[in-house]
C-alpha positions in Angstrom: 0.0 0.0 0.0 1.3 3.5 -0.9 1.4 6.5 1.4 -1.0 9.3 0.8 0.1 12.9 1.1 -2.1 16.0 0.7 -1.1 19.7 0.6 -2.5 23.0 -0.6 -0.5 25.0 -3.0 0.6 28.5 -2.0 -0.2 30.2 -5.3 -3.5 28.5 -6.3 -6.4 27.2 -4.3 -5.6 23.7 -5.3 -5.1 20.6 -3.2 -2.5 18.2 -4.5 -2.5 14.6 -3.5 0.4 12.2 -4.0 0.6 8.5 -3.5 4.2 7.5 -2.8 5.4 3.9 -2.8 9.0 2.8 -2.5 10.1 6.5 -2.7 8.4 6.9 -6.1 5.4 9.1 -6.9 2.9 6.6 -8.4 -0.1 8.9 -8.7 -0.7 12.7 -8.5 -4.2 14.2 -8.4 -5.2 17.9 -8.4 -8.6 19.0 -6.9 -10.3 21.6 -4.8 -12.2 18.9 -2.8 -10.2 16.9 -0.2 -12.7 14.2 0.1 -12.7 13.5 -3.6 -8.9 13.4 -3.6 -8.7 10.8 -0.8 -11.4 8.7 -2.4 -9.7 8.7 -5.9 -6.3 8.0 -4.3 -7.5 5.1 -2.3 -9.3 3.6 -5.3 -6.1 3.8 -7.3 -4.1 2.1 -4.6 -6.6 -0.6 -4.1 -6.7 -1.7 -7.7 -5.1 -5.2 -8.0 -4.9 -5.6 -11.7 -1.2 -5.5 -12.9 -1.4 -2.7 -15.5 0.1 -2.7 -19.0 1.9 0.6 -18.1 2.3 3.2 -15.4 4.5 6.2 -15.9 7.4 6.8 -13.5 7.0 10.3 -12.0 9.2 11.7 -9.2 9.9 14.8 -7.2 11.8 16.5 -10.1 8.7 16.3 -12.3 6.6 17.8 -9.5 9.1 20.6 -8.9 9.2 21.7 -12.6 5.4 21.4 -13.0 4.8 23.4 -9.8 7.1 26.1 -11.1 4.8 26.5 -14.1 1.7 26.7 -11.9 3.3 29.1 -9.4 4.7 31.5 -12.1 1.7 31.3 -14.4 3.6 30.0 -17.4 1.2 27.3 -18.3 0.5 27.7 -22.0 2.8 27.5 -25.0 5.4 30.0 -23.8 7.9 29.6 -21.0 11.4 28.5 -20.3 10.8 24.7 -20.4 9.7 24.6 -24.1 13.0 25.5 -25.6 15.0 23.7 -22.9 13.1 20.5 -23.6 13.5 20.9 -27.4 17.2 21.4 -27.1 17.8 18.7 -24.6 15.9 16.0 -26.5 17.5 17.0 -29.9 21.0 16.8 -28.4 20.3 13.5 -26.7 19.1 12.0 -30.0 22.0 13.6 -31.9 20.0 16.0 -34.0 20.4 19.8 -34.4 16.8 21.0 -34.2 13.8 20.0 -32.1 10.3 21.3 -32.4 7.9 20.3 -29.6 4.3 19.6 -30.7 1.0 18.5 -29.2 1.4 14.7 -29.8 3.1 12.1 -31.9 0.3 12.1 -34.5 0.7 15.8 -35.1 4.5 15.3 -35.3 4.0 12.9 -38.2 1.5 15.1 -39.9 3.9 18.1 -39.8 6.9 16.0 -40.8 5.1 14.8 -43.9 3.9 18.4 -44.6 7.6 19.4 -45.1 7.5 17.3 -48.3 4.8 19.4 -50.0 3.3 16.3 -51.5 1.4 16.6 -54.7 -1.7 14.5 -55.4 -0.7 10.9 -56.2 2.8 11.2 -54.7 3.6 8.2 -52.5 5.3 7.4 -49.2 6.3 3.8 -48.4 5.6 2.5 -44.9 5.0 -0.7 -43.0 1.5 -2.0 -42.8 2.2 -3.1 -39.2 2.0 0.3 -37.4 -0.4 2.7 -35.8 -2.9 4.5 -38.1 -1.3 7.9 -37.4 1.5 7.0 -40.0 -0.8 6.4 -42.9 -3.2 9.2 -41.8 -0.4 11.7 -41.9 0.3 10.9 -45.5 -3.3 11.0 -46.5 -4.0 14.3 -44.7 -1.1 15.8 -46.7 -2.5 14.7 -50.0 -0.3 11.7 -50.6 -0.8 8.0 -51.0 0.5 5.5 -48.5 2.2 2.4 -50.0 2.6 -0.6 -47.8 5.2 -3.4 -47.1 5.0 -6.3 -44.7 7.1 -6.6 -41.6 10.2 -8.7 -40.7 9.1 -11.9 -38.9 11.9 -11.5 -36.2 12.0 -7.8 -35.3 8.4 -7.0 -36.4 9.7 -3.8 -38.1 9.3 -3.1 -41.8 10.7 -5.7 -44.2 13.4 -3.7 -45.9 13.6 -6.4 -48.6 10.2 -5.4 -50.0 10.8 -1.7 -50.2 12.6 -1.3 -53.5 9.9 -3.2 -55.4 7.3 -0.7 -54.2 9.2 2.4 -55.6 7.7 4.1 -58.5 8.2 7.5 -60.3 5.7 8.9 -57.8 7.6 7.8 -54.6 8.8 10.7 -52.5 9.7 9.2 -49.1 10.1 6.1 -47.0 8.7 6.0 -43.4 10.5 3.4 -41.3 8.8 2.7 -37.9 10.7 1.3 -35.0 8.4 -1.3 -33.4 8.0 -1.8 -29.6 11.6 -0.6 -28.9 13.6 -2.4 -31.6 15.1 -0.3 -34.4 14.6 -0.9 -38.2 17.6 -2.1 -40.1 18.5 1.3 -41.5 21.7 0.8 -43.5 20.0 -0.9 -46.5 17.2 1.7 -46.3 19.7 4.5 -46.5 21.2 2.9 -49.6 17.8 2.7 -51.3 17.0 6.3 -50.3 20.3 7.6 -51.8 19.9 5.7 -55.0 16.3 6.8 -55.6 16.7 10.3 -54.1 14.1 9.7 -51.4 13.5 11.4 -48.0 13.4 9.2 -44.9 10.8 10.2 -42.3 11.7 8.2 -39.2 9.0 7.3 -36.7 10.8 6.8 -33.4 7.8 7.1 -31.2 8.4 3.7 -29.6 12.1 3.8 -29.5 13.3 6.4 -27.0 17.0 5.7 -26.4 17.1 2.7 -28.7 20.2 2.5 -30.9 21.1 1.3 -34.4 24.8 0.5 -34.8 25.6 2.9 -32.0 23.4 5.8 -33.3 20.3 6.7 -31.3 16.9 6.4 -32.9 15.6 9.8 -33.9 18.9 10.6 -35.7 18.5 8.0 -38.5 16.3 10.0 -40.9 16.1 13.3 -42.6 13.3 14.2 -40.2 12.2 12.1 -37.3 9.1 12.0 -35.0 8.5 11.2 -31.4 5.5 10.7 -29.2 5.6 11.5 -25.4 2.3 9.8 -24.6 1.8 8.6 -21.0 3.0 5.1 -21.9 6.3 6.2 -23.5 9.7 6.0 -21.9 9.8 9.8 -21.8 6.3 11.2 -21.2 4.7 14.6 -21.2 1.2 13.1 -20.8 0.4 14.0 -24.3 3.0 15.5 -26.6 5.5 14.9 -29.4 8.5 16.3 -31.2 9.9 16.6 -34.6 13.7 16.4 -35.0 15.9 17.3 -38.0 19.3 18.7 -39.0 17.7 20.8 -41.7 16.9 24.4 -40.7 14.3 24.7 -43.5 12.4 21.7 -42.1 12.6 23.0 -38.5 11.3 26.5 -39.6 8.5 24.9 -41.6 7.4 22.8 -38.6 7.6 25.7 -36.2 5.4 27.8 -38.5 2.8 25.1 -39.1 2.4 24.2 -35.5 1.5 27.8 -34.6 -1.1 28.6 -37.2 1.6 30.1 -39.6 1.7 33.3 -37.6 4.2 35.8 -39.1 6.8 37.4 -36.8 6.7 40.7 -38.5 2.9 41.0 -38.6 0.6 39.3 -36.1 -2.8 37.9 -37.4 -1.6 38.2 -41.0 -1.4 34.8 -42.7 0.1 33.7 -46.0 -0.3 30.0 -45.3 -2.6 27.7 -43.4 -1.3 26.0 -40.3 -2.5 24.2 -37.1 -2.6 24.7 -33.4 -0.3 21.8 -32.6 1.6 23.6 -29.8 3.0 21.9 -26.6 2.4 23.6 -23.3 5.1 24.8 -20.9 3.7 22.4 -18.3 4.1 19.4 -20.7 7.6 20.5 -21.5 8.5 20.8 -17.9 7.4 17.3 -17.3 9.4 16.1 -20.3 12.6 17.9 -19.3 12.5 16.2 -15.9 11.9 12.8 -17.6 14.9 13.2 -19.9 17.1 13.8 -16.9 16.2 10.3 -15.7 16.1 8.5 -19.1 19.2 6.3 -18.6 17.6 4.8 -15.4 14.4 4.3 -17.3 16.1 2.5 -20.2 18.1 0.4 -17.7 14.8 -0.7 -16.1 13.2 -1.5 -19.5 16.2 -3.6 -20.5 16.1 -5.4 -17.2 12.4 -6.1 -17.7 13.0 -7.4 -21.2 15.8 -9.7 -20.1 13.9 -11.0 -17.1 10.8 -11.7 -19.2 12.8 -13.5 -21.8 14.6 -15.6 -19.3 11.4 -16.7 -17.6 9.3 -17.2 -20.8 12.0 -18.7 -23.0 11.1 -22.3 -22.0 7.6 -21.9 -23.4 8.0 -23.0 -27.0 4.4 -21.9 -27.7 5.6 -18.3 -27.7 7.7 -16.2 -30.0 9.6 -13.6 -27.9 11.2 -10.3 -28.9 14.7 -10.3 -30.2 17.7 -8.0 -30.1 19.7 -8.1 -33.3 23.5 -7.8 -33.1 23.3 -4.3 -34.6 20.5 -3.1 -32.3 19.9 -1.9 -28.8 16.4 -2.8 -27.9 14.8 -0.7 -25.2 11.8 -3.0 -24.9 9.2 -0.2 -24.8 6.6 -2.9 -24.7 7.3 -6.6 -24.2 5.4 -8.4 -26.9 4.7 -12.1 -27.2 3.3 -14.0 -30.2 1.4 -17.2 -29.7 2.4 -19.8 -32.3 -0.6 -20.7 -34.5 -0.3 -24.4 -33.7 -1.4 -23.7 -30.1 -4.9 -23.0 -31.4 -5.1 -19.9 -29.2 -5.6 -16.4 -30.5 -4.2 -13.3 -28.8 -7.7 -12.2 -28.0 -8.6 -15.4 -26.2 -5.3 -15.4 -24.4 -5.8 -11.8 -23.3 -9.1 -12.8 -21.7 -7.5 -15.6 -19.8 -4.8 -13.4 -18.5 -7.3 -10.7 -17.5 -9.1 -13.3 -15.4 -5.7 -13.8 -13.7 -5.3 -10.1 -13.0 -2.9 -9.4 -15.9 -3.7 -6.5 -18.2 -2.5 -6.7 -21.8 -2.9 -4.9 -25.1 -3.3 -6.3 -28.6 -0.7 -5.8 -31.4 -1.4 -3.4 -34.3 -4.0 -4.4 -36.9 -2.3 -3.8 -40.3 -3.2 -0.7 -42.3 -4.4 -3.0 -45.2 -7.1 -4.5 -42.9 -8.5 -1.2 -41.8 -12.1 -0.5 -43.0 -11.6 3.2 -43.1 -9.0 2.8 -45.8 -11.0 0.3 -47.8 -13.8 2.9 -47.9 -11.2 5.2 -49.7 -10.3 2.5 -52.1 -6.9 1.9 -50.5 -5.2 -1.5 -50.0 -8.1 -3.5 -51.4 -7.2 -7.2 -51.8 -3.7 -6.5 -50.4 -2.3 -9.2 -48.1 0.7 -9.1 -45.8 0.9 -12.5 -44.0 3.4 -11.6 -41.3 1.5 -8.6 -40.2 -1.8 -10.6 -40.3 -0.3 -13.3 -38.1 1.1 -10.8 -35.6 -2.3 -9.0 -35.4 -4.1 -12.2 -34.6 -1.5 -13.9 -32.4 0.4 -11.0 -30.7 -0.1 -9.0 -27.6 2.1 -7.2 -25.1 2.5 -7.8 -21.4 2.7 -5.3 -18.5 5.8 -3.3 -19.4 5.6 0.0 -17.4 8.5 1.8 -15.7 6.9 1.1 -12.3 6.8 -2.7 -12.9 8.3 -4.6 -10.0 10.0 -7.9 -9.8 7.1 -9.4 -7.9 4.7 -8.2 -10.6 6.9 -9.5 -13.4 7.1 -12.9 -11.7 3.3 -12.9 -11.3 2.8 -12.1 -14.9 5.1 -15.0 -16.0 3.4 -17.3 -13.5 -0.1 -16.6 -14.9 1.2 -16.9 -18.5 2.8 -20.2 -17.8 -0.3 -21.5 -16.0 -2.5 -20.6 -18.9 -0.2 -22.2 -21.5 0.2 -25.4 -19.4 -3.5 -25.6 -18.9 -4.7 -24.9 -22.4 -7.3 -27.2 -23.9 
């Protein structure tokens, strides 16, 4: 059971409650009603389900966020915005960082830098989140799909070149669940065909490809800082690049294309995709602790693998020789000969107190795209198998050894007792 602390802020009439367990802040609630605060806190502590993810928030995060509240810098101006942008760009090995409202908007703005014309194409994996294909479509382009590698679950580089046409403008590799894409052959393809690489590193904070950090492997790269990411701002994202022209374009588009020299005079259409100073404050504190977070994730991945490796019914994540996997989420794939689908297995695990999440459903199987006449009659067998047989286990930064052991116990019990 965690300890509950309540205090009233000096600047605002707010009551802040914190649940602290093992010297970690595991829940923070803001309210003006003490009784509601206590009730919500106790409900949170009492929950026995092992969650898929919980963010790791500590005193440094609280210090930075409270500075925003006490000084009034709570919107899209303030010292933490630029500090977070610079710190994250430097960490990843890129020159410019532009903070935005979420990972989806980061992708949309990155693709916007291409100024796609109708019918121009971007190649991406079918096994990814819908944000990737959506960003291309919203910018007037056409997404073109490839299957994924059966070992890493990232895009199958061997299929990319066959999909290139005279209309192809870019390739969008997506690092999956913490493991990088094999980028070297992709760089070669991009050079030979004069293509831009838009790197989706949303799930690969701190992951490395041949010693280079993800986020530095494309012409422009995108991050998400959603609550389940290794670095979180609650909601948030960032675009990284070494090209000043791309950085300036993204900065303009995220802020309604306001002009510096004349306010409320517009020569282009943009978006309100700004990040707040509060979010950036949270993110800056998170980056300070990223190495400890990655160490915990890699420990988690290794412990899961050691305990689940004896179960031949499962395919487990890999770490290729050229990669540093940060195990953002620890995925498992049930072999088809078990006769168990991921959906059925997830229900069994839930009955045992273990929360899970399904793998991505491929873009080519999404009804919304079929309605648009996209990907009709396309099939990608690896992605289809992963969608039906894959799920990921509790993988949060607050996951304890006892919880991990319990997850493995329940997984083993369900596999040994299958009908």
